[in-house]
MOPAC internal coordinates of N, CA, C and O (Angstrom, degrees):
PM7 1SCF
backbone

  N    0.0000 0     0.00 0     0.00 0    0    0    0
  C    1.4470 1     0.00 0     0.00 0    1    0    0
  C    1.6295 1   113.14 1     0.00 0    2    1    0
  O    1.2310 1   122.71 1   137.65 1    3    2    1
  N    1.3879 1   112.41 1   -42.35 1    3    2    1
  C    1.4489 1   113.64 1   178.04 1    5    3    2
  C    1.5105 1   111.52 1   -61.18 1    6    5    3
  O    1.2310 1   119.10 1   146.04 1    7    6    5
  N    1.4075 1   119.32 1   -33.96 1    7    6    5
  C    1.3422 1   120.27 1  -176.69 1    9    7    6
  C    1.6532 1   110.10 1   -62.93 1   10    9    7
  O    1.2310 1   121.85 1   138.89 1   11   10    9
  N    1.3683 1   114.07 1   -41.11 1   11   10    9
  C    1.5218 1   117.33 1   178.93 1   13   11   10
  C    1.5014 1   107.54 1   -68.18 1   14   13   11
  O    1.2310 1   120.02 1   144.73 1   15   14   13
  N    1.3574 1   117.57 1   -35.27 1   15   14   13
  C    1.4978 1   121.09 1  -177.72 1   17   15   14
  C    1.5589 1   105.73 1   -61.52 1   18   17   15
  O    1.2310 1   120.61 1   131.92 1   19   18   17
  N    1.3674 1   116.44 1   -48.08 1   19   18   17
  C    1.4486 1   120.06 1  -177.58 1   21   19   18
  C    1.5110 1   109.61 1   -69.81 1   22   21   19
  O    1.2310 1   118.91 1   144.28 1   23   22   21
  N    1.2578 1   119.68 1   -35.72 1   23   22   21
  C    1.5826 1   122.47 1   175.82 1   25   23   22
  C    1.4925 1   106.88 1   -62.77 1   26   25   23
  O    1.2310 1   119.27 1   137.18 1   27   26   25
  N    1.2977 1   119.00 1   -42.82 1   27   26   25
  C    1.4853 1   121.99 1  -177.10 1   29   27   26
  C    1.5060 1   108.92 1   -65.66 1   30   29   27
  O    1.2310 1   120.32 1   139.72 1   31   30   29
  N    1.3562 1   117.00 1   -40.28 1   31   30   29
  C    1.5017 1   121.66 1   177.06 1   33   31   30
  C    1.4443 1   111.16 1   -64.81 1   34   33   31
  O    1.2310 1   118.15 1   140.38 1   35   34   33
  N    1.3318 1   121.13 1   -39.62 1   35   34   33
  C    1.4635 1   126.64 1   179.08 1   37   35   34
  C    1.4800 1   109.67 1   -65.84 1   38   37   35
  O    1.2310 1   118.15 1   135.46 1   39   38   37
  N    1.3415 1   121.13 1   -44.54 1   39   38   37
  C    1.3324 1   127.14 1   179.98 1   41   39   38
  C    1.5484 1   112.10 1   -63.84 1   42   41   39
  O    1.2310 1   122.24 1   137.65 1   43   42   41
  N    1.3617 1   113.31 1   -42.35 1   43   42   41
  C    1.4447 1   119.28 1   174.41 1   45   43   42
  C    1.5022 1   114.34 1   -61.24 1   46   45   43
  O    1.2310 1   121.42 1   139.08 1   47   46   45
  N    1.4317 1   114.88 1   -40.92 1   47   46   45
  C    1.4682 1   119.31 1   179.78 1   49   47   46
  C    1.6243 1   107.57 1   -67.03 1   50   49   47
  O    1.2310 1   120.00 1   141.92 1   51   50   49
  N    1.3211 1   117.60 1   -38.08 1   51   50   49
  C    1.4438 1   116.64 1   180.00 1   53   51   50
  C    1.5036 1   114.93 1   -69.73 1   54   53   51
  O    1.2310 1   122.63 1   143.69 1   55   54   53
  N    1.3710 1   112.57 1   -36.31 1   55   54   53
  C    1.4599 1   115.67 1   176.16 1   57   55   54
  C    1.5591 1   110.47 1   -64.95 1   58   57   55
  O    1.2310 1   120.94 1   143.05 1   59   58   57
  N    1.3085 1   115.80 1   -36.95 1   59   58   57
  C    1.4679 1   120.35 1   177.11 1   61   59   58
  C    1.4723 1   110.33 1   -65.92 1   62   61   59
  O    1.2310 1   118.50 1   134.81 1   63   62   61
  N    1.3036 1   120.47 1   -45.19 1   63   62   61
  C    1.4459 1   120.49 1   173.32 1   65   63   62
  C    1.5303 1   115.24 1   -63.57 1   66   65   63
  O    1.2310 1   119.72 1   146.46 1   67   66   65
  N    1.2544 1   118.14 1   -33.54 1   67   66   65
  C    1.5232 1   116.57 1   174.36 1   69   67   66
  C    1.6226 1   106.93 1   -71.37 1   70   69   67
  O    1.2310 1   118.90 1   142.22 1   71   70   69
  N    1.2764 1   119.70 1   -37.78 1   71   70   69
  C    1.4435 1   117.12 1   174.19 1   73   71   70
  C    1.5199 1   112.70 1   -59.58 1   74   73   71
  O    1.2310 1   117.96 1   138.27 1   75   74   73
  N    1.2802 1   121.49 1   -41.73 1   75   74   73
  C    1.4322 1   123.80 1  -179.98 1   77   75   74
  C    1.4693 1   111.02 1   -63.68 1   78   77   75
  O    1.2310 1   120.68 1   132.75 1   79   78   77
  N    1.3725 1   116.30 1   -47.25 1   79   78   77
  C    1.4893 1   120.95 1   179.44 1   81   79   78
  C    1.5500 1   111.41 1   -63.65 1   82   81   79
  O    1.2310 1   122.91 1   137.93 1   83   82   81
  N    1.3198 1   112.03 1   -42.07 1   83   82   81
  C    1.5325 1   117.82 1   173.16 1   85   83   82
  C    1.5480 1   113.60 1   -54.66 1   86   85   83
  O    1.2310 1   121.03 1   130.35 1   87   86   85
  N    1.2606 1   115.63 1   -49.65 1   87   86   85
  C    1.4595 1   121.24 1   179.13 1   89   87   86
  C    1.5040 1   113.10 1   -62.38 1   90   89   87
  O    1.2310 1   121.86 1   140.84 1   91   90   89
  N    1.3721 1   114.04 1   -39.16 1   91   90   89
  C    1.4970 1   120.16 1   179.25 1   93   91   90
  C    1.5752 1   106.71 1   -65.14 1   94   93   91
  O    1.2310 1   121.00 1   134.33 1   95   94   93
  N    1.2970 1   115.69 1   -45.67 1   95   94   93
  C    1.4889 1   113.33 1   176.70 1   97   95   94
  C    1.5179 1   117.43 1   -63.13 1   98   97   95
  O    1.2310 1   120.85 1   144.19 1   99   98   97
  N    1.3383 1   115.97 1   -35.81 1   99   98   97
  C    1.4606 1   119.49 1  -179.57 1  101   99   98
  C    1.5976 1   104.40 1   -69.45 1  102  101   99
  O    1.2310 1   118.97 1   136.90 1  103  102  101
  N    1.2770 1   119.57 1   -43.10 1  103  102  101
  C    1.5048 1   117.54 1  -178.79 1  105  103  102
  C    1.5143 1   110.78 1   -65.86 1  106  105  103
  O    1.2310 1   120.34 1   142.52 1  107  106  105
  N    1.3231 1   116.95 1   -37.48 1  107  106  105
  C    1.4612 1   118.49 1   175.99 1  109  107  106
  C    1.4951 1   113.36 1   -64.96 1  110  109  107
  O    1.2310 1   120.11 1   138.71 1  111  110  109
  N    1.2701 1   117.39 1   -41.29 1  111  110  109
  C    1.4921 1   122.13 1   175.07 1  113  111  110
  C    1.4734 1   115.06 1   -63.07 1  114  113  111
  O    1.2310 1   119.20 1   141.40 1  115  114  113
  N    1.3335 1   119.13 1   -38.60 1  115  114  113
  C    1.4245 1   125.29 1   175.30 1  117  115  114
  C    1.4423 1   111.38 1   -62.29 1  118  117  115
  O    1.2310 1   119.71 1   130.85 1  119  118  117
  N    1.3861 1   118.15 1   -49.15 1  119  118  117
  C    1.4236 1   128.46 1  -178.04 1  121  119  118
  C    1.5644 1   108.97 1   -62.01 1  122  121  119
  O    1.2310 1   120.77 1   131.77 1  123  122  121
  N    1.2489 1   116.14 1   -48.23 1  123  122  121
  C    1.5182 1   121.72 1   173.98 1  125  123  122
  C    1.5164 1   115.91 1   -55.69 1  126  125  123
  O    1.2310 1   120.52 1   137.36 1  127  126  125
  N    1.3179 1   116.60 1   -42.64 1  127  126  125
  C    1.4209 1   124.90 1   175.70 1  129  127  126
  C    1.5465 1   110.31 1   -63.77 1  130  129  127
  O    1.2310 1   121.31 1   135.34 1  131  130  129
  N    1.3794 1   115.10 1   -44.66 1  131  130  129
  C    1.4515 1   114.37 1   178.02 1  133  131  130
  C    1.5583 1   115.52 1   -67.82 1  134  133  131
  O    1.2310 1   121.84 1   145.90 1  135  134  133
  N    1.2962 1   114.08 1   -34.10 1  135  134  133
  C    1.4846 1   119.98 1   171.75 1  137  135  134
  C    1.5260 1   111.10 1   -64.09 1  138  137  135
  O    1.2310 1   121.10 1   139.36 1  139  138  137
  N    1.3024 1   115.49 1   -40.64 1  139  138  137
  C    1.4740 1   117.70 1  -179.79 1  141  139  138
  C    1.6066 1   111.74 1   -62.34 1  142  141  139
  O    1.2310 1   122.89 1   138.60 1  143  142  141
  N    1.3447 1   112.07 1   -41.40 1  143  142  141
  C    1.4512 1   118.45 1  -178.90 1  145  143  142
  C    1.5728 1   107.67 1   -65.51 1  146  145  143
  O    1.2310 1   122.37 1   132.53 1  147  146  145
  N    1.3307 1   113.08 1   -47.47 1  147  146  145
  C    1.5157 1   116.49 1  -179.69 1  149  147  146
  C    1.4936 1   110.41 1   -56.31 1  150  149  147
  O    1.2310 1   120.19 1   134.35 1  151  150  149
  N    1.4040 1   117.24 1   -45.65 1  151  150  149
  C    1.4758 1   117.87 1  -176.26 1  153  151  150
  C    1.4524 1   112.09 1   -67.86 1  154  153  151
  O    1.2310 1   120.25 1   147.60 1  155  154  153
  N    1.3295 1   117.12 1   -32.40 1  155  154  153
  C    1.4809 1   117.46 1   174.44 1  157  155  154
  C    1.3923 1   115.83 1   -66.45 1  158  157  155
  O    1.2310 1   119.95 1   144.94 1  159  158  157
  N    1.4103 1   117.70 1   -35.06 1  159  158  157
  C    1.4655 1   121.51 1   178.07 1  161  159  158
  C    1.5687 1   107.15 1   -67.61 1  162  161  159
  O    1.2310 1   119.99 1   138.80 1  163  162  161
  N    1.3038 1   117.63 1   -41.20 1  163  162  161
  C    1.4234 1   121.25 1   178.92 1  165  163  162
  C    1.4676 1   113.39 1   -61.29 1  166  165  163
  O    1.2310 1   121.55 1   134.47 1  167  166  165
  N    1.2852 1   114.63 1   -45.53 1  167  166  165
  C    1.4986 1   119.98 1  -177.04 1  169  167  166
  C    1.6411 1   107.93 1   -68.52 1  170  169  167
  O    1.2310 1   122.10 1   147.43 1  171  170  169
  N    1.2722 1   113.59 1   -32.57 1  171  170  169
  C    1.5480 1   115.78 1   176.19 1  173  171  170
  C    1.5242 1   109.93 1   -66.12 1  174  173  171
  O    1.2310 1   119.55 1   139.39 1  175  174  173
  N    1.3187 1   118.47 1   -40.61 1  175  174  173
  C    1.4370 1   118.49 1   176.18 1  177  175  174
  C    1.5205 1   114.87 1   -63.52 1  178  177  175
  O    1.2310 1   123.01 1   145.49 1  179  178  177
  N    1.2797 1   111.84 1   -34.51 1  179  178  177
  C    1.5433 1   116.26 1  -178.31 1  181  179  178
  C    1.5642 1   111.51 1   -82.68 1  182  181  179
  O    1.2310 1   120.51 1   138.05 1  183  182  181
  N    1.2723 1   116.62 1   -41.95 1  183  182  181
  C    1.4550 1   123.00 1  -175.80 1  185  183  182
  C    1.4487 1   112.23 1   -84.42 1  186  185  183
  O    1.2310 1   119.95 1   144.42 1  187  186  185
  N    1.3377 1   117.70 1   -35.58 1  187  186  185
  C    1.4783 1   121.65 1  -170.75 1  189  187  186
  C    1.4926 1   111.55 1   -91.57 1  190  189  187
  O    1.2310 1   119.78 1  -130.28 1  191  190  189
  N    1.2867 1   118.03 1    49.72 1  191  190  189
  C    1.4958 1   118.15 1   178.41 1  193  191  190
  C    1.5713 1   110.96 1   -70.91 1  194  193  191
  O    1.2310 1   124.90 1   -24.85 1  195  194  193
  N    1.3384 1   108.20 1   155.15 1  195  194  193
  C    1.4409 1   113.96 1   176.59 1  197  195  194
  C    1.5369 1   108.41 1   -78.26 1  198  197  195
  O    1.2310 1   119.15 1   -56.71 1  199  198  197
  N    1.3534 1   119.22 1   123.29 1  199  198  197
  C    1.3905 1   125.09 1  -175.54 1  201  199  198
  C    1.5107 1   115.79 1   -52.47 1  202  201  199
  O    1.2310 1   119.50 1   137.73 1  203  202  201
  N    1.3863 1   118.57 1   -42.27 1  203  202  201
  C    1.3926 1   125.45 1   179.51 1  205  203  202
  C    1.5074 1   112.33 1   -65.24 1  206  205  203
  O    1.2310 1   121.80 1   142.80 1  207  206  205
  N    1.3432 1   114.17 1   -37.20 1  207  206  205
  C    1.5693 1   116.03 1  -179.44 1  209  207  206
  C    1.5024 1   105.04 1   -75.96 1  210  209  207
  O    1.2310 1   116.88 1   143.93 1  211  210  209
  N    1.2653 1   123.55 1   -36.07 1  211  210  209
  C    1.4309 1   124.92 1  -179.86 1  213  211  210
  C    1.4490 1   111.04 1   -65.36 1  214  213  211
  O    1.2310 1   118.94 1   138.17 1  215  214  213
  N    1.3634 1   119.64 1   -41.83 1  215  214  213
  C    1.4713 1   121.19 1   176.46 1  217  215  214
  C    1.5724 1   112.19 1   -69.44 1  218  217  215
  O    1.2310 1   120.96 1   142.18 1  219  218  217
  N    1.2260 1   115.77 1   -37.82 1  219  218  217
  C    1.5458 1   120.21 1   178.47 1  221  219  218
  C    1.4620 1   104.65 1   -61.39 1  222  221  219
  O    1.2310 1   117.72 1   125.62 1  223  222  221
  N    1.4058 1   121.94 1   -54.38 1  223  222  221
  C    1.4008 1   123.00 1  -177.95 1  225  223  222
  C    1.4934 1   115.22 1   -53.52 1  226  225  223
  O    1.2310 1   124.02 1   136.15 1  227  226  225
  N    1.4262 1   109.89 1   -43.85 1  227  226  225
  C    1.5163 1   114.76 1   179.96 1  229  227  226
  C    1.5269 1   110.70 1   -62.41 1  230  229  227
  O    1.2310 1   120.32 1   137.63 1  231  230  229
  N    1.3584 1   116.99 1   -42.37 1  231  230  229
  C    1.4065 1   116.92 1  -179.12 1  233  231  230
  C    1.4616 1   115.77 1   -63.44 1  234  233  231
  O    1.2310 1   120.97 1   138.94 1  235  234  233
  N    1.4209 1   115.75 1   -41.06 1  235  234  233
  C    1.4277 1   121.67 1   176.69 1  237  235  234
  C    1.5157 1   111.14 1   -61.61 1  238  237  235
  O    1.2310 1   120.77 1   135.44 1  239  238  237
  N    1.2840 1   116.13 1   -44.56 1  239  238  237
  C    1.5477 1   120.44 1   174.43 1  241  239  238
  C    1.4708 1   112.32 1   -58.63 1  242  241  239
  O    1.2310 1   118.84 1   137.68 1  243  242  241
  N    1.3027 1   119.81 1   -42.32 1  243  242  241
  C    1.4753 1   120.35 1  -177.31 1  245  243  242
  C    1.5671 1   105.69 1   -72.18 1  246  245  243
  O    1.2310 1   117.86 1   144.08 1  247  246  245
  N    1.2801 1   121.69 1   -35.92 1  247  246  245
  C    1.4484 1   124.10 1   179.01 1  249  247  246
  C    1.5622 1   105.76 1   -62.46 1  250  249  247
  O    1.2310 1   119.49 1   128.96 1  251  250  249
  N    1.3108 1   118.58 1   -51.04 1  251  250  249
  C    1.5129 1   120.02 1  -177.38 1  253  251  250
  C    1.4532 1   110.92 1   -62.11 1  254  253  251
  O    1.2310 1   120.59 1   142.39 1  255  254  253
  N    1.3507 1   116.47 1   -37.61 1  255  254  253
  C    1.4948 1   121.67 1  -178.69 1  257  255  254
  C    1.5662 1   109.07 1   -64.37 1  258  257  255
  O    1.2310 1   120.03 1   133.11 1  259  258  257
  N    1.3788 1   117.54 1   -46.89 1  259  258  257
  C    1.4477 1   121.83 1  -178.67 1  261  259  258
  C    1.5467 1   108.84 1   -62.97 1  262  261  259
  O    1.2310 1   122.24 1   136.06 1  263  262  261
  N    1.3770 1   113.32 1   -43.94 1  263  262  261
  C    1.4648 1   114.40 1   179.99 1  265  263  262
  C    1.4865 1   111.68 1   -61.79 1  266  265  263
  O    1.2310 1   119.88 1   140.92 1  267  266  265
  N    1.3821 1   117.83 1   -39.08 1  267  266  265
  C    1.4505 1   116.20 1   177.75 1  269  267  266
  C    1.4974 1   115.85 1   -65.20 1  270  269  267
  O    1.2310 1   121.17 1   147.13 1  271  270  269
  N    1.3317 1   115.37 1   -32.87 1  271  270  269
  C    1.4353 1   121.97 1   174.74 1  273  271  270
  C    1.4831 1   112.32 1   -64.06 1  274  273  271
  O    1.2310 1   121.00 1   137.17 1  275  274  273
  N    1.3262 1   115.70 1   -42.83 1  275  274  273
  C    1.4191 1   121.54 1  -175.51 1  277  275  274
  C    1.6311 1   106.97 1   -69.73 1  278  277  275
  O    1.2310 1   119.88 1   139.29 1  279  278  277
  N    1.3266 1   117.84 1   -40.71 1  279  278  277
  C    1.3718 1   117.41 1   177.20 1  281  279  278
  C    1.6220 1   114.32 1   -66.30 1  282  281  279
  O    1.2310 1   123.57 1   145.83 1  283  282  281
  N    1.3028 1   110.76 1   -34.17 1  283  282  281
  C    1.4647 1   112.74 1   175.94 1  285  283  282
  C    1.4663 1   116.36 1   -73.51 1  286  285  283
  O    1.2310 1   120.11 1   152.42 1  287  286  285
  N    1.2861 1   117.40 1   -27.58 1  287  286  285
  C    1.4684 1   116.87 1   173.94 1  289  287  286
  C    1.4807 1   112.24 1   -75.23 1  290  289  287
  O    1.2310 1   119.41 1   147.43 1  291  290  289
  N    1.3121 1   118.73 1   -32.57 1  291  290  289
  C    1.4548 1   120.96 1   178.15 1  293  291  290
  C    1.5402 1   112.25 1   -73.52 1  294  293  291
  O    1.2310 1   119.29 1   154.08 1  295  294  293
  N    1.3069 1   118.97 1   -25.92 1  295  294  293
  C    1.4285 1   123.50 1   177.94 1  297  295  294
  C    1.5440 1   112.04 1   -78.19 1  298  297  295
  O    1.2310 1   121.23 1   133.97 1  299  298  297
  N    1.3593 1   115.24 1   -46.03 1  299  298  297
  C    1.4775 1   119.46 1  -176.64 1  301  299  298
  C    1.5001 1   110.12 1   -77.07 1  302  301  299
  O    1.2310 1   120.72 1   -33.08 1  303  302  301
  N    1.2486 1   116.23 1   146.92 1  303  302  301
  C    1.5459 1   119.12 1  -177.71 1  305  303  302
  C    1.5680 1   106.22 1   -78.44 1  306  305  303
  O    1.2310 1   120.55 1   -28.72 1  307  306  305
  N    1.2716 1   116.56 1   151.28 1  307  306  305
  C    1.4324 1   119.71 1  -179.37 1  309  307  306
  C    1.5739 1   113.94 1   -60.15 1  310  309  307
  O    1.2310 1   120.57 1   146.98 1  311  310  309
  N    1.2845 1   116.51 1   -33.02 1  311  310  309
  C    1.4960 1   119.93 1   179.96 1  313  311  310
  C    1.5349 1   109.54 1   -64.14 1  314  313  311
  O    1.2310 1   119.25 1   139.87 1  315  314  313
  N    1.3373 1   119.03 1   -40.13 1  315  314  313
  C    1.4332 1   121.62 1   176.94 1  317  315  314
  C    1.4856 1   112.38 1   -64.08 1  318  317  315
  O    1.2310 1   119.98 1   140.01 1  319  318  317
  N    1.4185 1   117.64 1   -39.99 1  319  318  317
  C    1.4460 1   121.25 1   178.85 1  321  319  318
  C    1.4713 1   110.09 1   -64.87 1  322  321  319
  O    1.2310 1   118.53 1   140.16 1  323  322  321
  N    1.3155 1   120.42 1   -39.84 1  323  322  321
  C    1.4905 1   129.32 1   179.93 1  325  323  322
  C    1.5394 1   102.54 1   -63.03 1  326  325  323
  O    1.2310 1   118.79 1   138.58 1  327  326  325
  N    1.2849 1   119.91 1   -41.42 1  327  326  325
  C    1.4786 1   121.89 1  -174.41 1  329  327  326
  C    1.4739 1   110.78 1   -70.08 1  330  329  327
  O    1.2310 1   121.79 1   143.62 1  331  330  329
  N    1.3465 1   114.17 1   -36.38 1  331  330  329
  C    1.4647 1   120.23 1   176.32 1  333  331  330
  C    1.6479 1   113.32 1   -64.09 1  334  333  331
  O    1.2310 1   121.59 1   150.68 1  335  334  333
  N    1.2286 1   114.56 1   -29.32 1  335  334  333
  C    1.5340 1   116.62 1   178.55 1  337  335  334
  C    1.5178 1   108.61 1   -72.30 1  338  337  335
  O    1.2310 1   120.10 1   180.00 1  339  338  337

């Protein structure tokens, strides 16, 4: 009778261990799915830019760059610029 009692206890312990491992796997799966959704949303924000806004930003940046070059060439003397070449 004690053998069956010990066997029942061992089976109960193994079922408990399986339950713990199963819950761990379910929790990990849920966490990974949430991370996947979060990463997809972040990628969409980065990659899915509005083309009109991107072109406008590019043109403003190009305008500012050209203005900075023009100011730089007007400040620096021509001989220094020739020396740099």
